N, CA and C atoms of all chains as a GROMACS GRO file, in nm:
protein
  642
    1MET      N    1   4.189   4.380   4.202
    1MET     CA    2   4.297   4.324   4.118
    1MET      C    3   4.324   4.408   3.996
    2ILE      N    4   4.220   4.475   3.941
    2ILE     CA    5   4.238   4.563   3.826
    2ILE      C    6   4.326   4.682   3.868
    3ASN      N    7   4.307   4.730   3.991
    3ASN     CA    8   4.389   4.841   4.037
    3ASN      C    9   4.535   4.803   4.045
    4PHE      N   10   4.562   4.679   4.084
    4PHE     CA   11   4.703   4.633   4.086
    4PHE      C   12   4.763   4.634   3.948
    5PHE      N   13   4.685   4.587   3.846
    5PHE     CA   14   4.739   4.588   3.712
    5PHE      C   15   4.762   4.725   3.660
    6ILE      N   16   4.671   4.818   3.694
    6ILE     CA   17   4.689   4.958   3.647
    6ILE      C   18   4.814   5.018   3.712
    7PHE      N   19   4.836   4.983   3.839
    7PHE     CA   20   4.954   5.033   3.909
    7PHE      C   21   5.084   4.982   3.847
    8ILE      N   22   5.087   4.852   3.814
    8ILE     CA   23   5.205   4.791   3.748
    8ILE      C   24   5.229   4.858   3.612
    9GLY      N   25   5.118   4.880   3.537
    9GLY     CA   26   5.133   4.945   3.408
    9GLY      C   27   5.186   5.085   3.416
   10MET      N   28   5.143   5.159   3.523
   10MET     CA   29   5.196   5.293   3.540
   10MET      C   30   5.345   5.292   3.571
   11ILE      N   31   5.389   5.198   3.655
   11ILE     CA   32   5.531   5.190   3.685
   11ILE      C   33   5.611   5.156   3.560
   12LEU      N   34   5.558   5.063   3.477
   12LEU     CA   35   5.630   5.029   3.354
   12LEU      C   36   5.634   5.147   3.258
   13GLY      N   37   5.528   5.226   3.253
   13GLY     CA   38   5.530   5.346   3.168
   13GLY      C   39   5.634   5.445   3.213
   14PHE      N   40   5.648   5.460   3.348
   14PHE     CA   41   5.751   5.549   3.399
   14PHE      C   42   5.892   5.497   3.361
   15LEU      N   43   5.914   5.365   3.368
   15LEU     CA   44   6.043   5.310   3.332
   15LEU      C   45   6.068   5.330   3.181
   16ILE      N   46   5.965   5.326   3.099
   16ILE     CA   47   5.982   5.351   2.955
   16ILE      C   48   6.025   5.495   2.934
   17MET      N   49   5.966   5.588   3.011
   17MET     CA   50   6.010   5.730   3.000
   17MET      C   51   6.160   5.743   3.033
   18VAL      N   52   6.202   5.666   3.135
   18VAL     CA   53   6.344   5.677   3.175
   18VAL      C   54   6.433   5.619   3.066
   19CYS      N   55   6.386   5.506   3.001
   19CYS     CA   56   6.466   5.447   2.894
   19CYS      C   57   6.471   5.541   2.772
   20LEU      N   58   6.371   5.623   2.755
   20LEU     CA   59   6.368   5.712   2.641
   20LEU      C   60   6.479   5.815   2.645
   21TYR      N   61   6.529   5.841   2.769
   21TYR     CA   62   6.642   5.934   2.777
   21TYR      C   63   6.764   5.879   2.707
   22ARG      N   64   6.791   5.748   2.725
   22ARG     CA   65   6.905   5.686   2.657
   22ARG      C   66   6.880   5.678   2.507
   23ALA      N   67   6.751   5.663   2.466
   23ALA     CA   68   6.721   5.656   2.323
   23ALA      C   69   6.741   5.790   2.256
   24ILE      N   70   6.724   5.898   2.328
   24ILE     CA   71   6.737   6.030   2.264
   24ILE      C   72   6.882   6.075   2.267
   25THR      N   73   6.949   6.066   2.384
   25THR     CA   74   7.085   6.121   2.397
   25THR      C   75   7.189   6.009   2.405
   26GLY      N   76   7.169   5.899   2.335
   26GLY     CA   77   7.272   5.794   2.335
   26GLY      C   78   7.397   5.838   2.268
   27PRO      N   79   7.513   5.803   2.317
   27PRO     CA   80   7.637   5.847   2.250
   27PRO      C   81   7.654   5.782   2.114
   28THR      N   82   7.620   5.657   2.098
   28THR     CA   83   7.632   5.591   1.967
   28THR      C   84   7.497   5.546   1.917
   29VAL      N   85   7.495   5.498   1.795
   29VAL     CA   86   7.368   5.452   1.734
   29VAL      C   87   7.324   5.323   1.801
   30LEU      N   88   7.421   5.238   1.836
   30LEU     CA   89   7.386   5.107   1.891
   30LEU      C   90   7.319   5.121   2.029
   31ASP      N   91   7.355   5.222   2.105
   31ASP     CA   92   7.288   5.249   2.230
   31ASP      C   93   7.140   5.277   2.208
   32ARG      N   94   7.111   5.353   2.104
   32ARG     CA   95   6.970   5.385   2.074
   32ARG      C   96   6.895   5.260   2.033
   33ILE      N   97   6.961   5.175   1.954
   33ILE     CA   98   6.893   5.053   1.909
   33ILE      C   99   6.860   4.962   2.027
   34ILE      N  100   6.956   4.944   2.119
   34ILE     CA  101   6.931   4.855   2.230
   34ILE      C  102   6.828   4.917   2.326
   35SER      N  103   6.823   5.051   2.333
   35SER     CA  104   6.725   5.115   2.418
   35SER      C  105   6.585   5.094   2.361
   36VAL      N  106   6.569   5.101   2.231
   36VAL     CA  107   6.438   5.073   2.170
   36VAL      C  108   6.397   4.928   2.192
   37SER      N  109   6.496   4.838   2.193
   37SER     CA  110   6.466   4.697   2.219
   37SER      C  111   6.415   4.676   2.362
   38VAL      N  112   6.477   4.746   2.454
   38VAL     CA  113   6.431   4.737   2.596
   38VAL      C  114   6.289   4.793   2.610
   39ILE      N  115   6.264   4.904   2.541
   39ILE     CA  116   6.127   4.960   2.544
   39ILE      C  117   6.026   4.861   2.487
   40GLY      N  118   6.063   4.790   2.381
   40GLY     CA  119   5.975   4.693   2.321
   40GLY      C  120   5.945   4.577   2.413
   41THR      N  121   6.044   4.533   2.492
   41THR     CA  122   6.018   4.424   2.587
   41THR      C  123   5.921   4.467   2.694
   42LYS      N  124   5.932   4.594   2.739
   42LYS     CA  125   5.834   4.641   2.838
   42LYS      C  126   5.698   4.657   2.778
   43THR      N  127   5.691   4.690   2.649
   43THR     CA  128   5.562   4.711   2.584
   43THR      C  129   5.484   4.579   2.576
   44ILE      N  130   5.556   4.469   2.559
   44ILE     CA  131   5.488   4.337   2.553
   44ILE      C  132   5.408   4.315   2.684
   45ILE      N  133   5.475   4.343   2.797
   45ILE     CA  134   5.411   4.321   2.927
   45ILE      C  135   5.291   4.418   2.943
   46ILE      N  136   5.309   4.542   2.895
   46ILE     CA  137   5.200   4.641   2.910
   46ILE      C  138   5.079   4.599   2.826
   47LEU      N  139   5.105   4.544   2.706
   47LEU     CA  140   4.992   4.497   2.621
   47LEU      C  141   4.915   4.383   2.692
   48LEU      N  142   4.989   4.292   2.753
   48LEU     CA  143   4.920   4.182   2.824
   48LEU      C  144   4.844   4.235   2.944
   49LEU      N  145   4.896   4.337   3.015
   49LEU     CA  146   4.823   4.395   3.128
   49LEU      C  147   4.695   4.464   3.079
   50ILE      N  148   4.702   4.530   2.963
   50ILE     CA  149   4.582   4.590   2.907
   50ILE      C  150   4.475   4.484   2.879
   51GLY      N  151   4.523   4.369   2.827
   51GLY     CA  152   4.432   4.257   2.801
   51GLY      C  153   4.366   4.207   2.927
   52PHE      N  154   4.444   4.201   3.037
   52PHE     CA  155   4.384   4.152   3.164
   52PHE      C  156   4.287   4.255   3.221
   53ILE      N  157   4.315   4.383   3.197
   53ILE     CA  158   4.224   4.487   3.250
   53ILE      C  159   4.090   4.481   3.174
   54TYR      N  160   4.097   4.463   3.042
   54TYR     CA  161   3.975   4.463   2.961
   54TYR      C  162   3.908   4.325   2.952
   55GLN      N  163   3.964   4.221   3.020
   55GLN     CA  164   3.913   4.085   3.017
   55GLN      C  165   3.913   4.026   2.877
   56ARG      N  166   4.008   4.069   2.794
   56ARG     CA  167   4.017   4.018   2.654
   56ARG      C  168   4.159   3.970   2.627
   57VAL      N  169   4.211   3.881   2.709
   57VAL     CA  170   4.349   3.840   2.697
   57VAL      C  171   4.372   3.766   2.565
   58ASP      N  172   4.271   3.687   2.520
   58ASP     CA  173   4.288   3.600   2.404
   58ASP      C  174   4.308   3.685   2.279
   59MET      N  175   4.268   3.813   2.279
   59MET     CA  176   4.294   3.895   2.162
   59MET      C  177   4.428   3.964   2.176
   60PHE      N  178   4.460   4.015   2.294
   60PHE     CA  179   4.584   4.091   2.310
   60PHE      C  180   4.707   4.005   2.310
   61ILE      N  181   4.692   3.874   2.336
   61ILE     CA  182   4.810   3.789   2.343
   61ILE      C  183   4.871   3.770   2.204
   62ASP      N  184   4.788   3.769   2.101
   62ASP     CA  185   4.842   3.757   1.965
   62ASP      C  186   4.919   3.884   1.923
   63ILE      N  187   4.865   3.999   1.966
   63ILE     CA  188   4.934   4.126   1.936
   63ILE      C  189   5.069   4.127   2.003
   64SER      N  190   5.075   4.083   2.129
   64SER     CA  191   5.204   4.090   2.199
   64SER      C  192   5.301   3.989   2.139
   65MET      N  193   5.251   3.874   2.092
   65MET     CA  194   5.340   3.776   2.031
   65MET      C  195   5.403   3.833   1.903
   66GLY      N  196   5.320   3.899   1.821
   66GLY     CA  197   5.375   3.962   1.703
   66GLY      C  198   5.474   4.072   1.735
   67TYR      N  199   5.446   4.146   1.844
   67TYR     CA  200   5.537   4.251   1.883
   67TYR      C  201   5.670   4.194   1.926
   68ALA      N  202   5.672   4.082   1.995
   68ALA     CA  203   5.797   4.019   2.039
   68ALA      C  204   5.880   3.974   1.919
   69ILE      N  205   5.815   3.914   1.820
   69ILE     CA  206   5.886   3.867   1.706
   69ILE      C  207   5.945   3.982   1.622
   70LEU      N  208   5.865   4.092   1.608
   70LEU     CA  209   5.913   4.206   1.531
   70LEU      C  210   6.030   4.274   1.603
   71ASN      N  211   6.025   4.280   1.735
   71ASN     CA  212   6.132   4.339   1.813
   71ASN      C  213   6.263   4.263   1.791
   72PHE      N  214   6.253   4.130   1.799
   72PHE     CA  215   6.374   4.047   1.777
   72PHE      C  216   6.431   4.065   1.639
   73ILE      N  217   6.343   4.063   1.538
   73ILE     CA  218   6.391   4.073   1.400
   73ILE      C  219   6.454   4.210   1.372
   74GLY      N  220   6.395   4.314   1.429
   74GLY     CA  221   6.452   4.448   1.410
   74GLY      C  222   6.594   4.460   1.464
   75THR      N  223   6.615   4.406   1.586
   75THR     CA  224   6.749   4.415   1.645
   75THR      C  225   6.848   4.332   1.566
   76ILE      N  226   6.807   4.213   1.520
   76ILE     CA  227   6.898   4.127   1.447
   76ILE      C  228   6.939   4.191   1.314
   77VAL      N  229   6.841   4.255   1.247
   77VAL     CA  230   6.870   4.316   1.117
   77VAL      C  231   6.967   4.435   1.139
   78ALA      N  232   6.945   4.514   1.243
   78ALA     CA  233   7.035   4.628   1.265
   78ALA      C  234   7.175   4.582   1.299
   79SER      N  235   7.184   4.476   1.380
   79SER     CA  236   7.319   4.428   1.414
   79SER      C  237   7.390   4.368   1.293
   80LYS      N  238   7.316   4.302   1.206
   80LYS     CA  239   7.379   4.244   1.087
   80LYS      C  240   7.430   4.354   0.995
   81PHE      N  241   7.350   4.462   0.984
   81PHE     CA  242   7.397   4.573   0.902
   81PHE      C  243   7.524   4.634   0.954
   82PHE      N  244   7.528   4.659   1.088
   82PHE     CA  245   7.650   4.724   1.140
   82PHE      C  246   7.766   4.626   1.145
   83TYR      N  247   7.737   4.495   1.156
   83TYR     CA  248   7.846   4.397   1.153
   83TYR      C  249   7.915   4.394   1.015
   84SER      N  250   7.839   4.409   0.909
   84SER     CA  251   7.901   4.408   0.777
   84SER      C  252   7.960   4.542   0.739
   85ARG      N  253   7.912   4.651   0.808
   85ARG     CA  254   7.962   4.781   0.770
   85ARG      C  255   8.092   4.818   0.841
   86LYS      N  256   8.108   4.766   0.961
   86LYS     CA  257   8.230   4.782   1.042
   86LYS      C  258   8.257   4.928   1.076
   87SER      N  259   8.155   5.011   1.083
   87SER     CA  260   8.173   5.150   1.126
   87SER      C  261   8.040   5.208   1.168
   88ILE      N  262   8.041   5.284   1.279
   88ILE     CA  263   7.915   5.349   1.319
   88ILE      C  264   7.921   5.497   1.283
   89VAL      N  265   8.031   5.543   1.231
   89VAL     CA  266   8.041   5.684   1.194
   89VAL      C  267   7.990   5.699   1.050
   90PRO      N  268   7.893   5.788   1.026
   90PRO     CA  269   7.849   5.802   0.888
   90PRO      C  270   7.953   5.876   0.806
   91GLY      N  271   7.967   5.835   0.679
   91GLY     CA  272   8.062   5.908   0.594
   91GLY      C  273   8.173   5.818   0.546
   92SER      N  274   8.294   5.868   0.550
   92SER     CA  275   8.403   5.808   0.475
   92SER      C  276   8.497   5.725   0.557
   93LYS      N  277   8.462   5.689   0.682
   93LYS     CA  278   8.555   5.613   0.766
   93LYS      C  279   8.580   5.475   0.707
   94GLN      N  280   8.476   5.416   0.647
   94GLN     CA  281   8.490   5.283   0.591
   94GLN      C  282   8.589   5.283   0.475
   95LEU      N  283   8.581   5.388   0.388
   95LEU     CA  284   8.672   5.397   0.276
   95LEU      C  285   8.815   5.419   0.325
   96ALA      N  286   8.833   5.498   0.429
   96ALA     CA  287   8.967   5.521   0.481
   96ALA      C  288   9.025   5.391   0.535
   97ASP      N  289   8.946   5.309   0.603
   97ASP     CA  290   8.998   5.183   0.655
   97ASP      C  291   9.036   5.088   0.542
   98LYS      N  292   8.961   5.092   0.431
   98LYS     CA  293   8.994   5.006   0.319
   98LYS      C  294   9.127   5.049   0.259
   99GLU      N  295   9.150   5.176   0.247
   99GLU     CA  296   9.276   5.225   0.189
   99GLU      C  297   9.393   5.188   0.278
  100VAL      N  298   9.373   5.192   0.409
  100VAL     CA  299   9.484   5.156   0.501
  100VAL      C  300   9.514   5.008   0.488
  101SER      N  301   9.409   4.923   0.477
  101SER     CA  302   9.432   4.779   0.469
  101SER      C  303   9.500   4.742   0.338
  102GLN      N  304   9.473   4.816   0.232
  102GLN     CA  305   9.542   4.786   0.108
  102GLN      C  306   9.683   4.840   0.112
  103MET      N  307   4.057   3.642   4.741
  103MET     CA  308   4.184   3.626   4.667
  103MET      C  309   4.244   3.491   4.703
  104SER      N  310   4.258   3.411   4.598
  104SER     CA  311   4.305   3.273   4.628
  104SER      C  312   4.456   3.268   4.627
  105ILE      N  313   4.507   3.146   4.645
  105ILE     CA  314   4.651   3.128   4.658
  105ILE      C  315   4.722   3.149   4.525
  106LEU      N  316   4.655   3.116   4.412
  106LEU     CA  317   4.717   3.134   4.281
  106LEU      C  318   4.739   3.283   4.249
  107SER      N  319   4.641   3.369   4.290
  107SER     CA  320   4.657   3.510   4.268
  107SER      C  321   4.777   3.564   4.343
  108ILE      N  322   4.795   3.516   4.469
  108ILE     CA  323   4.903   3.571   4.549
  108ILE      C  324   5.038   3.529   4.492
  109ILE      N  325   5.048   3.404   4.445
  109ILE     CA  326   5.174   3.360   4.381
  109ILE      C  327   5.201   3.440   4.256
  110GLY      N  328   5.096   3.466   4.175
  110GLY     CA  329   5.114   3.544   4.055
  110GLY      C  330   5.160   3.685   4.085
  111ILE      N  331   5.102   3.748   4.190
  111ILE     CA  332   5.143   3.884   4.228
  111ILE      C  333   5.288   3.889   4.268
  112ILE      N  334   5.334   3.785   4.345
  112ILE     CA  335   5.473   3.782   4.386
  112ILE      C  336   5.566   3.773   4.265
  113PHE      N  337   5.528   3.689   4.167
  113PHE     CA  338   5.613   3.676   4.048
  113PHE      C  339   5.616   3.808   3.969
  114ILE      N  340   5.500   3.876   3.958
  114ILE     CA  341   5.495   4.003   3.878
  114ILE      C  342   5.582   4.108   3.948
  115ILE      N  343   5.576   4.112   4.080
  115ILE     CA  344   5.657   4.215   4.150
  115ILE      C  345   5.806   4.182   4.136
  116GLY      N  346   5.842   4.055   4.135
  116GLY     CA  347   5.981   4.018   4.109
  116GLY      C  348   6.026   4.060   3.971
  117GLY      N  349   5.940   4.038   3.871
  117GLY     CA  350   5.973   4.083   3.736
  117GLY      C  351   5.988   4.234   3.728
  118LEU      N  352   5.905   4.307   3.801
  118LEU     CA  353   5.914   4.452   3.803
  118LEU      C  354   6.046   4.498   3.861
  119PHE      N  355   6.095   4.424   3.964
  119PHE     CA  356   6.222   4.460   4.026
  119PHE      C  357   6.333   4.447   3.922
  120PHE      N  358   6.331   4.336   3.844
  120PHE     CA  359   6.440   4.318   3.746
  120PHE      C  360   6.430   4.416   3.635
  121PHE      N  361   6.305   4.455   3.593
  121PHE     CA  362   6.291   4.565   3.495
  121PHE      C  363   6.357   4.694   3.546
  122PHE      N  364   6.333   4.719   3.676
  122PHE     CA  365   6.390   4.841   3.735
  122PHE      C  366   6.542   4.836   3.735
  123THR      N  367   6.603   4.722   3.769
  123THR     CA  368   6.748   4.715   3.768
  123THR      C  369   6.802   4.728   3.624
  124ALA      N  370   6.732   4.673   3.524
  124ALA     CA  371   6.776   4.686   3.388
  124ALA      C  372   6.775   4.831   3.343
  125THR      N  373   6.670   4.908   3.385
  125THR     CA  374   6.663   5.045   3.346
  125THR      C  375   6.772   5.128   3.412
  126VAL      N  376   6.797   5.099   3.540
  126VAL     CA  377   6.905   5.175   3.611
  126VAL      C  378   7.038   5.147   3.549
  127GLY      N  379   7.061   5.019   3.508
  127GLY     CA  380   7.187   4.986   3.441
  127GLY      C  381   7.198   5.054   3.307
  128LEU      N  382   7.089   5.062   3.235
  128LEU     CA  383   7.093   5.128   3.103
  128LEU      C  384   7.124   5.276   3.118
  129ILE      N  385   7.080   5.339   3.224
  129ILE     CA  386   7.106   5.482   3.239
  129ILE      C  387   7.243   5.507   3.299
  130ARG      N  388   7.283   5.428   3.402
  130ARG     CA  389   7.394   5.469   3.483
  130ARG      C  390   7.528   5.406   3.444
  131MET      N  391   7.529   5.298   3.362
  131MET     CA  392   7.655   5.233   3.331
  131MET      C  393   7.742   5.322   3.244
  132PRO      N  394   7.874   5.315   3.261
  132PRO     CA  395   7.960   5.416   3.188
  132PRO      C  396   7.990   5.379   3.047
  133ASP      N  397   7.965   5.255   3.005
  133ASP     CA  398   8.025   5.203   2.880
  133ASP      C  399   7.918   5.130   2.800
  134TYR      N  400   7.945   5.118   2.670
  134TYR     CA  401   7.856   5.044   2.580
  134TYR      C  402   7.843   4.899   2.621
  135TYR      N  403   7.954   4.834   2.648
  135TYR     CA  404   7.951   4.691   2.678
  135TYR      C  405   7.884   4.663   2.815
  136CYS      N  406   7.907   4.752   2.913
  136CYS     CA  407   7.842   4.736   3.041
  136CYS      C  408   7.690   4.749   3.028
  137ARG      N  409   7.649   4.843   2.942
  137ARG     CA  410   7.505   4.861   2.921
  137ARG      C  411   7.444   4.736   2.855
  138MET      N  412   7.514   4.678   2.760
  138MET     CA  413   7.464   4.556   2.696
  138MET      C  414   7.447   4.445   2.799
  139GLN      N  415   7.545   4.435   2.890
  139GLN     CA  416   7.540   4.328   2.989
  139GLN      C  417   7.418   4.343   3.081
  140THR      N  418   7.396   4.462   3.133
  140THR     CA  419   7.285   4.479   3.227
  140THR      C  420   7.149   4.461   3.156
  141THR      N  421   7.137   4.517   3.035
  141THR     CA  422   7.006   4.506   2.970
  141THR      C  423   6.978   4.362   2.926
  142GLY      N  424   7.083   4.295   2.878
  142GLY     CA  425   7.058   4.159   2.829
  142GLY      C  426   7.011   4.064   2.941
  143LYS      N  427   7.069   4.085   3.060
  143LYS     CA  428   7.029   3.995   3.168
  143LYS      C  429   6.899   4.039   3.235
  144GLY      N  430   6.895   4.168   3.277
  144GLY     CA  431   6.783   4.213   3.359
  144GLY      C  432   6.651   4.214   3.284
  145ASP      N  433   6.656   4.252   3.157
  145ASP     CA  434   6.533   4.262   3.081
  145ASP      C  435   6.473   4.125   3.056
  146THR      N  436   6.562   4.030   3.020
  146THR     CA  437   6.511   3.892   2.994
  146THR      C  438   6.445   3.833   3.116
  147LEU      N  439   6.517   3.846   3.230
  147LEU     CA  440   6.463   3.786   3.351
  147LEU      C  441   6.334   3.854   3.396
  148GLY      N  442   6.327   3.987   3.382
  148GLY     CA  443   6.204   4.058   3.418
  148GLY      C  444   6.087   4.016   3.335
  149ALA      N  445   6.108   4.005   3.203
  149ALA     CA  446   5.997   3.967   3.116
  149ALA      C  447   5.949   3.823   3.142
  150VAL      N  448   6.046   3.731   3.164
  150VAL     CA  449   6.006   3.592   3.187
  150VAL      C  450   5.932   3.577   3.320
  151LEU      N  451   5.980   3.646   3.424
  151LEU     CA  452   5.912   3.636   3.553
  151LEU      C  453   5.772   3.697   3.545
  152SER      N  454   5.757   3.810   3.474
  152SER     CA  455   5.624   3.872   3.463
  152SER      C  456   5.530   3.779   3.386
  153LEU      N  457   5.579   3.713   3.281
  153LEU     CA  458   5.492   3.627   3.202
  153LEU      C  459   5.453   3.502   3.283
  154ILE      N  460   5.546   3.448   3.362
  154ILE     CA  461   5.510   3.334   3.449
  154ILE      C  462   5.401   3.375   3.549
  155GLY      N  463   5.419   3.497   3.609
  155GLY     CA  464   5.322   3.545   3.702
  155GLY      C  465   5.184   3.564   3.641
  156LEU      N  466   5.182   3.618   3.518
  156LEU     CA  467   5.051   3.640   3.450
  156LEU      C  468   4.985   3.508   3.418
  157SER      N  469   5.067   3.409   3.377
  157SER     CA  470   5.005   3.281   3.342
  157SER      C  471   4.952   3.208   3.466
  158ILE      N  472   5.019   3.224   3.580
  158ILE     CA  473   4.968   3.164   3.704
  158ILE      C  474   4.840   3.236   3.744
  159TYR      N  475   4.838   3.369   3.732
  159TYR     CA  476   4.716   3.443   3.770
  159TYR      C  477   4.603   3.406   3.676
  160ASN      N  478   4.631   3.377   3.551
  160ASN     CA  479   4.525   3.344   3.458
  160ASN      C  480   4.458   3.213   3.494
  161LEU      N  481   4.530   3.121   3.556
  161LEU     CA  482   4.469   2.994   3.596
  161LEU      C  483   4.370   3.009   3.711
  162ASP      N  484   4.368   3.128   3.770
  162ASP     CA  485   4.278   3.149   3.883
  162ASP      C  486   4.132   3.145   3.841
  163GLY      N  487   4.104   3.173   3.714
  163GLY     CA  488   3.962   3.178   3.669
  163GLY      C  489   3.902   3.044   3.643
  164GLY      N  490   3.972   2.934   3.676
  164GLY     CA  491   3.914   2.801   3.652
  164GLY      C  492   4.005   2.722   3.559
  165LEU      N  493   3.993   2.589   3.570
  165LEU     CA  494   4.081   2.503   3.489
  165LEU      C  495   4.011   2.454   3.364
  166SER      N  496   3.944   2.544   3.295
  166SER     CA  497   3.878   2.503   3.170
  166SER      C  498   3.983   2.501   3.057
  167LEU      N  499   3.944   2.444   2.944
  167LEU     CA  500   4.041   2.430   2.833
  167LEU      C  501   4.092   2.560   2.776
  168PRO      N  502   4.005   2.663   2.751
  168PRO     CA  503   4.061   2.789   2.699
  168PRO      C  504   4.159   2.857   2.794
  169ASN      N  505   4.131   2.847   2.925
  169ASN     CA  506   4.222   2.910   3.021
  169ASN      C  507   4.357   2.842   3.021
  170VAL      N  508   4.359   2.708   3.014
  170VAL     CA  509   4.486   2.637   3.015
  170VAL      C  510   4.566   2.668   2.886
  171LEU      N  511   4.494   2.671   2.772
  171LEU     CA  512   4.561   2.703   2.648
  171LEU      C  513   4.621   2.844   2.650
  172LEU      N  514   4.548   2.937   2.714
  172LEU     CA  515   4.598   3.075   2.724
  172LEU      C  516   4.721   3.081   2.810
  173SER      N  517   4.726   3.004   2.917
  173SER     CA  518   4.844   3.004   3.003
  173SER      C  519   4.963   2.940   2.929
  174ILE      N  520   4.937   2.836   2.852
  174ILE     CA  521   5.046   2.773   2.774
  174ILE      C  522   5.102   2.872   2.671
  175LYS      N  523   5.010   2.954   2.612
  175LYS     CA  524   5.052   3.051   2.516
  175LYS      C  525   5.140   3.158   2.580
  176LEU      N  526   5.101   3.201   2.700
  176LEU     CA  527   5.182   3.301   2.773
  176LEU      C  528   5.321   3.244   2.802
  177LEU      N  529   5.325   3.117   2.844
  177LEU     CA  530   5.456   3.055   2.871
  177LEU      C  531   5.537   3.043   2.744
  178PHE      N  532   5.469   3.024   2.630
  178PHE     CA  533   5.540   3.014   2.501
  178PHE      C  534   5.605   3.149   2.468
  179ILE      N  535   5.531   3.262   2.492
  179ILE     CA  536   5.595   3.391   2.472
  179ILE      C  537   5.714   3.408   2.561
  180GLY      N  538   5.702   3.364   2.688
  180GLY     CA  539   5.817   3.371   2.778
  180GLY      C  540   5.935   3.291   2.731
  181PHE      N  541   5.909   3.172   2.676
  181PHE     CA  542   6.020   3.090   2.623
  181PHE      C  543   6.085   3.157   2.503
  182PHE      N  544   6.000   3.217   2.418
  182PHE     CA  545   6.056   3.287   2.301
  182PHE      C  546   6.146   3.402   2.342
  183ILE      N  547   6.102   3.481   2.441
  183ILE     CA  548   6.185   3.592   2.487
  183ILE      C  549   6.313   3.538   2.553
  184PHE      N  550   6.301   3.429   2.626
  184PHE     CA  551   6.417   3.369   2.694
  184PHE      C  552   6.523   3.325   2.591
  185VAL      N  553   6.480   3.284   2.470
  185VAL     CA  554   6.578   3.244   2.369
  185VAL      C  555   6.621   3.364   2.290
  186ALA      N  556   6.529   3.453   2.250
  186ALA     CA  557   6.558   3.551   2.148
  186ALA      C  558   6.629   3.675   2.202
  187ASN      N  559   6.598   3.715   2.324
  187ASN     CA  560   6.653   3.841   2.374
  187ASN      C  561   6.805   3.833   2.400
  188PRO      N  562   6.860   3.728   2.462
  188PRO     CA  563   7.005   3.718   2.473
  188PRO      C  564   7.073   3.704   2.336
  189THR      N  565   7.007   3.640   2.242
  189THR     CA  566   7.064   3.625   2.109
  189THR      C  567   7.078   3.763   2.043
  190ALA      N  568   6.974   3.844   2.052
  190ALA     CA  569   6.980   3.978   1.992
  190ALA      C  570   7.087   4.061   2.059
  191THR      N  571   7.096   4.053   2.194
  191THR     CA  572   7.197   4.130   2.264
  191THR      C  573   7.338   4.089   2.227
  192HIS      N  574   7.359   3.957   2.215
  192HIS     CA  575   7.489   3.907   2.177
  192HIS      C  576   7.528   3.954   2.036
  193ALA      N  577   7.431   3.949   1.944
  193ALA     CA  578   7.459   3.991   1.808
  193ALA      C  579   7.493   4.138   1.798
  194ILE      N  580   7.421   4.221   1.873
  194ILE     CA  581   7.446   4.366   1.858
  194ILE      C  582   7.575   4.401   1.933
  195THR      N  583   7.610   4.325   2.041
  195THR     CA  584   7.737   4.354   2.105
  195THR      C  585   7.854   4.316   2.018
  196LYS      N  586   7.841   4.203   1.943
  196LYS     CA  587   7.947   4.167   1.850
  196LYS      C  588   7.959   4.267   1.736
  197ALA      N  589   7.846   4.323   1.692
  197ALA     CA  590   7.852   4.426   1.589
  197ALA      C  591   7.925   4.549   1.642
  198GLY      N  592   7.899   4.586   1.768
  198GLY     CA  593   7.971   4.699   1.826
  198GLY      C  594   8.119   4.672   1.841
  199PHE      N  595   8.154   4.546   1.872
  199PHE     CA  596   8.297   4.510   1.882
  199PHE      C  597   8.366   4.517   1.745
  200GLU      N  598   8.290   4.479   1.640
  200GLU     CA  599   8.348   4.488   1.506
  200GLU      C  600   8.364   4.634   1.462
  201CYS      N  601   8.273   4.720   1.511
  201CYS     CA  602   8.282   4.863   1.479
  201CYS      C  603   8.391   4.934   1.560
  202SER      N  604   8.462   4.858   1.642
  202SER     CA  605   8.575   4.907   1.725
  202SER      C  606   8.534   5.024   1.811
  203ILE      N  607   8.429   5.000   1.896
  203ILE     CA  608   8.396   5.098   1.999
  203ILE      C  609   8.492   5.078   2.116
  204ASP      N  610   8.544   5.190   2.168
  204ASP     CA  611   8.644   5.178   2.274
  204ASP      C  612   8.578   5.132   2.406
  205PRO      N  613   8.635   5.035   2.474
  205PRO     CA  614   8.587   5.002   2.607
  205PRO      C  615   8.630   5.109   2.709
  206TRP      N  616   8.558   5.107   2.820
  206TRP     CA  617   8.581   5.208   2.925
  206TRP      C  618   8.701   5.166   3.007
  207VAL      N  619   8.799   5.255   3.021
  207VAL     CA  620   8.920   5.226   3.098
  207VAL      C  621   8.924   5.320   3.217
  208LYS      N  622   8.972   5.271   3.331
  208LYS     CA  623   8.960   5.349   3.453
  208LYS      C  624   9.055   5.467   3.453
  209ARG      N  625   9.176   5.452   3.397
  209ARG     CA  626   9.275   5.554   3.414
  209ARG      C  627   9.253   5.672   3.322
  210LYS      N  628   9.184   5.647   3.206
  210LYS     CA  629   9.164   5.753   3.109
  210LYS      C  630   9.070   5.861   3.163
  211GLU      N  631   9.073   5.975   3.094
  211GLU     CA  632   8.970   6.076   3.122
  211GLU      C  633   8.840   6.030   3.062
  212VAL      N  634   8.730   6.070   3.126
  212VAL     CA  635   8.600   6.032   3.073
  212VAL      C  636   8.571   6.118   2.950
  213LYS      N  637   8.538   6.048   2.838
  213LYS     CA  638   8.528   6.123   2.711
  213LYS      C  639   8.397   6.196   2.700
  214GLU      N  640   8.286   6.121   2.712
  214GLU     CA  641   8.157   6.188   2.690
  214GLU      C  642   8.111   6.259   2.817
   0.00000   0.00000   0.00000
């Protein structure tokens, strides 16, 4: 049964490597943020699998719970920032939009 | 290997399948909004199925009180992800819509 868990963890690690491609070469910033969020969701499962392999689930489950909450809060904070900024381009696009609206 | 282990393994493999589809959608979809749609659905379902499978497998060690509490805690993490992950995806998609990211149109030339 431990071999099965190690196998599942290896497949999830490979999927994380594939997600990292989108995190590095994402066209926009928001693509990178959502890619990091996907990686965090896979990391929760990997942490629990490590707990089952080491027979210490009661310790690793708290770590994974904290990881889930931090992942959620990080994505919400980033989306609130970009929602109020109304631009993903760094620099003067926001000022130009303000001048047009006035 | 008892019946609970086999049910847990089936659930974990189902969750792995949905993780795989979410990753393929994240890589292959042509547009920002399409990527949000695949990741928001596939990732949530994969995580919830994997957590249900792990909690069923955990009950295989006996029905003592710490084991049952551990399974309930695993299901609580699954419930939290089931609520929080679509909320985060919806919020960041709305932020992208406010930032006026162009949606993908079939007739146009592919930009990136």
